[in-house]
C-alpha positions as CSV (number, residue, x, y, z in Angstrom):
1,M,173.3,-0.4,-196.3
2,T,174.2,-4.0,-197.7
3,V,172.5,-5.0,-201.5
4,A,170.1,-7.0,-199.7
5,D,168.9,-4.1,-197.8
6,T,168.7,-1.9,-200.4
7,D,166.7,-4.4,-202.4
8,A,164.3,-4.6,-199.3
9,L,164.0,-0.6,-199.2
10,R,163.1,-0.1,-202.4
11,T,160.7,-3.3,-202.9
12,L,159.1,-1.7,-199.1
13,R,158.9,1.6,-200.8
14,E,157.4,0.7,-204.1
15,R,154.2,-1.6,-202.3
16,V,153.7,1.2,-199.8
17,R,153.4,3.8,-202.8
18,D,151.3,1.6,-205.0
19,A,148.9,1.2,-201.6
20,M,148.6,5.1,-201.0
21,P,145.2,5.4,-202.9
22,V,144.0,2.4,-201.2
23,A,145.0,4.4,-197.8
24,R,143.4,7.7,-199.0
25,T,140.3,5.7,-199.6
26,E,140.7,3.8,-195.7
27,L,141.7,7.6,-194.6
28,A,138.4,8.9,-195.8
29,T,136.5,5.9,-194.2
30,L,137.9,6.8,-191.1
31,V,137.9,10.6,-191.1
32,A,133.9,10.2,-191.3
33,F,133.3,8.2,-188.0
34,R,132.6,11.4,-186.1
35,S,134.7,9.8,-183.2
36,V,134.6,12.5,-180.5
37,A,134.8,10.5,-176.9
38,D,131.8,12.4,-175.5
39,P,128.4,11.4,-176.2
40,R,127.3,14.7,-174.9
41,Q,128.4,16.0,-178.7
42,F,127.9,12.8,-180.9
43,P,126.3,9.7,-180.9
44,A,128.6,7.1,-178.6
45,E,128.1,4.8,-182.4
46,E,130.3,6.5,-184.1
47,C,133.2,5.4,-182.1
48,V,132.0,2.3,-181.7
49,G,132.0,2.4,-185.9
50,A,135.5,3.4,-185.5
51,A,136.9,0.7,-183.4
52,S,135.0,-2.1,-185.3
53,W,136.5,-0.8,-188.6
54,V,140.0,-0.5,-187.1
55,R,139.7,-3.8,-185.3
56,D,138.9,-5.7,-189.1
57,A,141.3,-3.7,-190.8
58,F,143.9,-4.9,-188.8
59,A,142.9,-8.6,-188.6
60,A,142.9,-8.2,-192.3
61,A,146.7,-7.1,-192.3
62,G,147.7,-10.1,-190.4
63,I,147.0,-9.3,-186.9
64,A,145.9,-12.6,-184.8
65,N,144.1,-12.5,-181.6
66,I,142.8,-8.7,-182.2
67,D,139.5,-7.8,-180.4
68,L,137.4,-4.9,-178.9
69,L,137.8,-4.6,-175.1
70,E,135.9,-2.1,-172.7
71,T,137.8,-0.1,-170.7
72,S,136.6,1.7,-167.0
73,D,135.8,4.5,-169.1
74,G,133.4,2.9,-171.5
75,S,135.7,3.4,-174.8
76,L,136.6,0.4,-176.5
77,A,140.1,-0.4,-176.9
78,V,141.3,-2.8,-180.2
79,V,143.7,-4.9,-179.1
80,G,145.4,-8.0,-180.7
81,H,148.3,-10.1,-180.6
82,T,150.5,-12.1,-183.2
83,P,153.5,-13.7,-181.0
84,A,156.9,-13.8,-182.3
85,P,158.7,-16.4,-184.2
86,D,160.9,-18.5,-182.1
87,G,163.5,-16.1,-180.8
88,A,162.2,-13.0,-182.6
89,P,161.4,-9.9,-180.6
90,T,157.8,-8.3,-180.1
91,V,156.9,-4.8,-180.9
92,L,153.6,-2.8,-180.0
93,L,152.2,-0.8,-182.5
94,Y,150.2,1.7,-180.6
95,S,147.8,4.9,-182.1
96,H,144.4,6.2,-181.2
97,Y,140.8,6.4,-183.4
98,D,138.8,8.7,-181.1
99,V,139.2,12.7,-182.1
100,Q,138.8,16.3,-180.9
101,P,135.3,17.9,-181.5
102,P,135.7,20.0,-184.5
103,G,134.6,23.0,-182.8
104,N,133.3,25.7,-185.0
105,E,132.8,24.4,-188.2
106,G,132.7,27.4,-190.0
107,L,135.8,28.2,-189.4
108,W,136.7,24.7,-191.6
109,H,137.5,25.4,-195.3
110,S,135.8,21.7,-196.2
111,P,133.8,19.9,-193.9
112,P,135.7,18.8,-190.8
113,F,134.1,14.9,-191.5
114,T,135.3,14.5,-195.1
115,L,138.4,14.0,-196.5
116,T,139.2,16.7,-198.9
117,E,142.3,17.2,-201.0
118,R,143.7,20.7,-200.9
119,D,147.0,21.6,-202.9
120,G,148.2,18.4,-202.0
121,R,147.0,18.0,-198.6
122,W,144.5,15.7,-197.4
123,Y,141.9,17.9,-194.8
124,G,139.6,16.5,-191.7
125,R,139.2,16.0,-188.5
126,G,141.6,13.4,-187.4
127,A,143.5,13.3,-190.3
128,A,146.8,13.3,-188.7
129,D,145.6,13.2,-185.0
130,C,145.5,10.0,-184.8
131,K,143.6,8.4,-188.0
132,G,147.1,9.0,-190.2
133,N,149.0,7.1,-187.8
134,I,146.8,4.5,-187.9
135,V,147.0,3.7,-191.5
136,M,150.5,4.4,-191.2
137,H,150.4,1.4,-189.2
138,L,148.2,-0.7,-191.9
139,L,150.6,0.3,-194.6
140,A,153.8,-1.0,-193.1
141,L,152.1,-4.4,-191.8
142,R,150.4,-4.9,-195.3
143,A,153.8,-4.2,-196.5
144,L,155.3,-7.1,-194.4
145,L,152.1,-9.4,-194.6
146,A,153.4,-10.2,-198.7
147,D,157.2,-11.7,-197.7
148,G,154.8,-14.0,-195.4
149,P,154.1,-14.0,-192.0
150,L,155.2,-11.3,-190.0
151,P,159.1,-11.5,-189.0
152,V,158.8,-10.1,-185.7
153,G,155.8,-10.5,-182.7
154,V,153.3,-7.7,-183.5
155,R,151.0,-6.3,-180.3
156,I,148.2,-4.0,-181.6
157,V,146.8,-1.3,-179.0
158,I,144.3,1.7,-180.8
159,E,142.5,2.9,-178.0
160,G,139.1,5.0,-178.2
161,S,139.2,8.0,-175.1
162,E,142.9,9.3,-175.8
163,E,141.8,13.0,-176.6
164,M,139.2,13.1,-173.4
165,G,142.2,11.8,-170.9
166,G,142.6,8.2,-172.0
167,E,142.1,7.2,-168.5
168,G,140.5,4.0,-169.6
169,L,143.4,2.5,-171.4
170,E,146.1,3.5,-168.3
171,H,143.4,1.8,-166.3
172,L,143.8,-1.3,-168.3
173,V,147.8,-1.0,-168.4
174,A,147.5,-1.1,-165.0
175,E,145.0,-4.3,-164.6
176,R,146.3,-5.9,-167.5
177,P,150.1,-5.5,-168.2
178,D,150.1,-8.9,-169.9
179,L,148.2,-7.4,-173.3
180,F,151.4,-4.6,-173.6
181,T,154.5,-6.6,-173.1
182,A,156.9,-6.3,-175.5
183,D,160.4,-5.6,-176.6
184,L,159.4,-2.2,-178.0
185,I,156.6,0.2,-178.0
186,V,156.1,2.3,-181.1
187,I,153.8,5.5,-180.0
188,G,152.3,6.5,-183.4
189,D,150.9,10.1,-181.9
190,S,153.9,12.5,-182.7
191,G,155.4,13.7,-185.7
192,N,158.4,15.2,-187.4
193,A,159.7,18.7,-186.8
194,E,158.9,19.7,-190.1
195,V,157.8,17.8,-193.6
196,G,160.6,15.3,-195.0
197,Q,162.7,16.0,-191.8
198,P,162.9,12.5,-189.7
199,T,162.5,13.4,-185.9
200,L,162.1,11.3,-182.9
201,T,160.0,12.7,-179.8
202,T,162.3,12.0,-177.2
203,S,160.4,13.9,-174.1
204,L,156.9,14.9,-173.5
205,R,155.3,17.4,-171.1
206,G,152.9,15.9,-168.3
207,I,149.6,17.7,-167.4
208,A,148.5,19.1,-164.3
209,N,144.6,21.0,-165.0
210,V,142.6,22.8,-162.3
211,V,139.2,24.9,-162.4
212,V,138.9,27.9,-160.7
213,H,136.0,29.7,-159.1
214,V,136.0,33.1,-157.3
215,E,132.9,34.2,-155.7
216,T,132.7,38.0,-154.5
217,L,128.8,39.0,-154.5
218,A,125.2,37.0,-153.2
219,G,124.1,38.3,-156.6
220,E,124.1,40.5,-159.6
221,L,124.3,44.6,-159.0
222,H,124.2,47.7,-160.9
223,S,127.3,48.7,-162.1
224,G,126.0,52.2,-161.6
225,M,125.1,52.3,-158.1
226,Y,127.6,49.9,-156.8
227,G,130.7,50.2,-159.4
228,G,133.6,51.7,-157.5
229,A,133.0,49.6,-154.4
230,A,131.5,47.0,-154.7
231,P,133.8,43.4,-155.4
232,D,134.0,42.4,-158.8
233,A,134.3,38.5,-159.4
234,L,135.8,38.8,-162.9
235,A,137.8,41.4,-162.2
236,A,139.2,39.5,-159.0
237,L,140.0,36.5,-161.5
238,V,141.9,38.2,-164.4
239,R,143.6,40.1,-161.2
240,L,144.6,35.8,-160.4
241,L,145.1,34.7,-163.4
242,N,147.4,37.9,-164.0
243,S,149.7,36.9,-161.0
244,L,150.9,33.6,-163.1
245,R,152.8,35.8,-165.6
246,D,155.8,37.6,-165.1
247,E,156.0,41.2,-167.3
248,H,157.6,38.8,-170.1
249,G,155.1,36.4,-170.3
250,N,157.0,33.6,-168.3
251,T,155.0,31.4,-166.6
252,V,155.3,32.0,-163.2
253,V,154.1,29.6,-160.0
254,D,155.5,29.8,-156.2
255,G,157.5,26.8,-156.1
256,L,158.4,25.9,-159.1
257,D,161.3,26.2,-161.0
258,T,160.6,27.9,-164.2
259,T,164.0,28.2,-165.5
260,G,164.9,24.5,-167.4
261,R,166.6,24.8,-170.0
262,W,166.4,22.3,-173.4
263,D,170.2,20.6,-174.2
264,G,168.7,19.0,-177.5
265,V,168.1,20.2,-180.9
266,P,167.1,23.8,-181.3
267,Y,163.3,25.5,-181.9
268,P,164.1,28.4,-184.4
269,E,162.3,31.2,-183.6
270,E,161.3,32.2,-186.7
271,R,159.9,28.5,-188.0
272,F,158.0,28.9,-184.3
273,R,156.3,32.1,-185.7
274,T,155.4,30.3,-188.9
275,D,154.5,26.8,-187.2
276,A,152.5,28.9,-184.2
277,G,151.2,31.5,-186.6
278,V,152.3,34.5,-184.2
279,L,151.4,38.2,-186.0
280,D,153.2,40.6,-186.9
281,G,155.2,42.6,-184.2
282,V,153.9,39.8,-181.4
283,S,156.4,38.7,-179.0
284,L,156.7,35.5,-177.6
285,M,156.4,34.7,-174.0
286,S,159.3,33.6,-172.8
287,S,162.5,35.1,-171.7
288,G,164.2,31.7,-172.9
289,S,164.9,30.2,-176.4
290,V,161.5,28.5,-177.7
291,A,162.8,24.9,-177.2
292,D,163.4,25.6,-173.4
293,A,159.7,27.4,-173.2
294,V,157.7,24.6,-174.8
295,W,159.7,21.0,-173.4
296,A,161.9,22.2,-170.5
297,R,159.9,24.6,-168.7
298,P,156.3,24.4,-166.7
299,A,153.8,26.4,-169.1
300,L,150.4,27.8,-167.9
301,T,147.6,28.1,-170.1
302,V,144.3,30.2,-169.7
303,L,142.0,27.0,-171.6
304,G,138.5,29.1,-170.7
305,I,136.9,31.4,-168.3
306,D,133.0,31.2,-167.5
307,A,131.6,35.3,-167.4
308,P,128.6,36.8,-169.3
309,P,129.4,36.9,-173.0
310,V,129.4,40.5,-174.7
311,V,126.5,40.3,-176.6
312,G,123.7,40.1,-174.0
313,S,125.8,41.4,-171.4
314,A,124.3,44.1,-168.7
315,A,125.7,47.3,-166.7
316,A,125.9,44.8,-163.7
317,I,128.6,43.7,-161.5
318,V,129.9,39.6,-162.0
319,P,129.3,38.1,-158.7
320,R,131.1,34.7,-159.6
321,A,133.3,33.4,-162.0
322,S,135.5,30.5,-163.0
323,A,138.4,29.6,-165.4
324,R,139.9,26.7,-166.5
325,L,144.0,26.1,-166.0
326,N,145.9,23.8,-168.4
327,L,149.5,23.5,-166.4
328,R,151.9,21.6,-168.8
329,V,154.7,20.4,-166.2
330,P,158.4,19.7,-167.8
331,P,160.3,15.8,-167.3
332,G,161.9,15.9,-164.2
333,M,159.2,17.6,-162.4
334,D,156.1,15.4,-160.5
335,S,152.5,16.7,-161.8
336,T,151.0,16.0,-158.4
337,T,153.5,18.2,-157.0
338,A,153.3,21.5,-159.6
339,Q,149.2,20.6,-159.1
340,D,149.8,21.3,-155.1
341,A,151.8,24.5,-155.8
342,L,149.5,26.0,-158.4
343,V,146.7,25.4,-156.0
344,E,148.6,26.9,-153.5
345,H,149.8,29.8,-155.6
346,L,146.0,30.8,-156.3
347,E,145.4,30.5,-152.6
348,A,148.1,33.0,-151.8
349,H,147.0,35.3,-154.8
350,V,143.5,35.8,-154.7
351,P,142.7,39.1,-154.4
352,W,140.3,41.2,-151.6
353,G,139.5,38.5,-150.0
354,A,137.1,37.0,-152.5
355,R,136.3,33.3,-152.1
356,L,137.5,30.6,-153.9
357,R,137.2,27.2,-154.9
358,V,139.4,25.2,-156.7
359,E,138.4,21.8,-158.8
360,R,141.5,19.6,-159.6
361,E,141.9,17.2,-162.4
362,P,143.5,14.0,-162.8
363,V,147.0,14.7,-163.5
364,G,149.0,13.3,-166.5
365,E,153.1,12.2,-165.3
366,P,155.8,13.8,-168.1
367,F,157.7,11.5,-170.2
368,S,161.5,10.8,-171.2
369,A,162.1,8.3,-173.3
370,R,165.5,5.4,-172.7
371,V,167.5,6.4,-176.2
372,D,170.2,3.9,-176.6
373,G,168.6,0.6,-176.5
374,P,168.1,-1.4,-179.8
375,G,164.9,-0.2,-180.8
376,Y,165.9,3.4,-180.7
377,S,169.3,2.0,-183.1
378,A,166.8,0.3,-185.4
379,L,164.0,3.1,-185.6
380,R,166.7,5.7,-185.9
381,S,168.5,3.8,-189.3
382,A,164.9,2.7,-190.3
383,L,163.9,6.4,-190.6
384,A,167.0,7.8,-192.0
385,A,167.0,5.2,-194.8
386,A,163.2,5.7,-195.5
387,Y,163.7,9.6,-195.9
388,G,167.2,9.7,-196.5
389,R,168.0,12.5,-194.5
390,E,169.7,12.3,-190.8
391,V,167.4,11.9,-187.8
392,G,166.6,14.3,-185.4
393,T,165.3,14.3,-181.8
394,A,163.1,16.8,-180.0
395,G,160.3,17.6,-177.0
396,Q,156.8,17.8,-177.3
397,G,154.6,20.1,-175.5
398,G,151.9,18.1,-175.5
399,S,151.0,15.3,-172.7
400,I,151.0,11.1,-173.8
401,P,150.2,10.0,-170.2
402,L,150.1,6.0,-171.3
403,C,153.8,6.9,-172.1
404,T,154.6,6.8,-167.6
405,A,151.6,4.2,-167.7
406,L,153.5,2.0,-170.0
407,Q,157.1,2.8,-168.4
408,R,155.7,1.3,-164.8
409,A,153.8,-1.3,-166.4
410,V,156.3,-2.7,-168.9
411,P,159.5,-1.2,-167.7
412,G,162.2,-3.4,-170.2
413,A,160.4,-1.9,-172.6
414,E,161.5,0.7,-175.3
415,I,158.9,3.6,-175.9
416,A,159.6,5.5,-179.4
417,L,157.2,8.1,-180.2
418,I,156.8,9.2,-184.5
419,G,154.0,10.0,-186.3
420,V,152.3,11.8,-188.9
421,E,152.1,15.0,-187.4
422,E,154.2,17.5,-188.4
423,P,153.4,21.5,-187.2
424,R,151.3,22.6,-190.8
425,C,148.8,20.2,-189.5
426,V,147.8,22.1,-187.4
427,I,146.4,18.8,-184.9
428,H,143.1,20.3,-182.8
429,A,142.3,23.5,-184.8
430,P,140.3,23.8,-187.8
431,D,141.6,22.7,-191.1
432,E,143.3,19.9,-189.6
433,S,145.7,18.4,-192.3
434,V,147.7,15.7,-193.0
435,D,150.5,15.8,-195.9
436,P,150.3,12.3,-197.5
437,T,153.8,11.6,-198.0
438,E,154.4,11.5,-194.3
439,I,152.2,9.0,-194.3
440,E,153.9,6.8,-197.0
441,H,157.9,7.7,-195.6
442,L,156.7,6.9,-192.3
443,A,154.9,3.4,-193.2
444,V,158.2,2.3,-195.2
445,A,160.5,3.3,-192.1
446,E,158.0,1.4,-189.9
447,A,158.1,-1.7,-192.2
448,L,161.9,-1.5,-192.4
449,L,162.0,-1.0,-188.3
450,L,160.0,-4.5,-188.1
451,R,161.9,-6.2,-190.5
452,S,165.4,-5.3,-188.8
453,F,164.7,-5.6,-186.0
454,A,163.3,-9.3,-186.3
455,N,167.2,-10.2,-185.9
456,A,167.5,-8.4,-182.3
457,D,168.0,-10.1,-179.2
458,P,164.1,-10.6,-177.4
459,G,164.1,-9.1,-174.0
460,V,160.6,-9.4,-172.2
461,G,158.3,-8.9,-175.2
462,G,157.0,-12.3,-176.4
């Protein structure tokens, strides 16, 4: 690193550090919006308020031509563009302002929509996923804006229904690819392997969900009079679901390769046990490595079951039962093909001639990043400088369907995933939190990236 680069790093670091109290206040404001993109749970005005706040904040941070665009699912996307100076490339910065529902608020140790500090971490729904990443983008832009106009073209895309599938923005990408044209796309919806360890996410699993309905009887029957011969729909469903695991807990679906291997950095078992909160004495559900299981192989999870609850249940044989199944699909496997195989497996294994009906949900394709371009090189260097550590790479078991949509719409762009969502954040769970040092370090890294990438040759951006 040259003297000039060292001076720039020091200056950007000081600016971001000085801005962290404001960042906390802004994140508290964002978290207070109950922006769950489901009007059945929270008023739609909550998402509108969050979108408006995000638009105004990025406009103040130097992004011109910024507005709210309604997408096909009714959600609002914040879309803006400051054109590149002559000869400079363009970087697109992405995140989302919608959040997962809080779930049972009694399991939280502080109100989910009130940002609360405990033991150096900031707690609240969306503090990490993904409002902390929005604040990270803002900090980076403001740190650069102090030196004058932005050195690269910057596009801003902050969507409002990612947690509900993100189909609105995917349709917008297909309909208006001009809004997403860039040389480098930075997806702020990922995270480091652990606090303080800069990590680039290079692969994502796709998703192929179904809902299964099993029916065996015209109605409920007295378990004393008919139990033993009358077919139990809940027992049939349990037996069917059991066919999707082998004796070691591995996912097995007829026709799918479930033996993939991860060839990147490992995920140590002990760290995984700690990250996941696995109870002492409980085995992991894989005959391969942890990295194989969570990044390179299909994984079937039962998300929910419709059946009589324990409290209030009667001595009756259940005539019908349902389950929602989540199939994660690794890179190299087509999600529609995987969903077809899952449906065929269920049809082949339903026991006792029970009637089966399967509803398909929209699929999302897996993603694998191209990591040999100038954008990745600049980002890797910026992360290493900001953290003072070597940068690692990892996969992610989750899905971001937008990544594959962007690959199709802007095939010449590099797509990189970073973010504040390290394992202790427990995103989607009660007591979601963010480590503010991750917001700070990543903001410095992103500012360094935008500064250094200004000298790269522009490709598809503008």
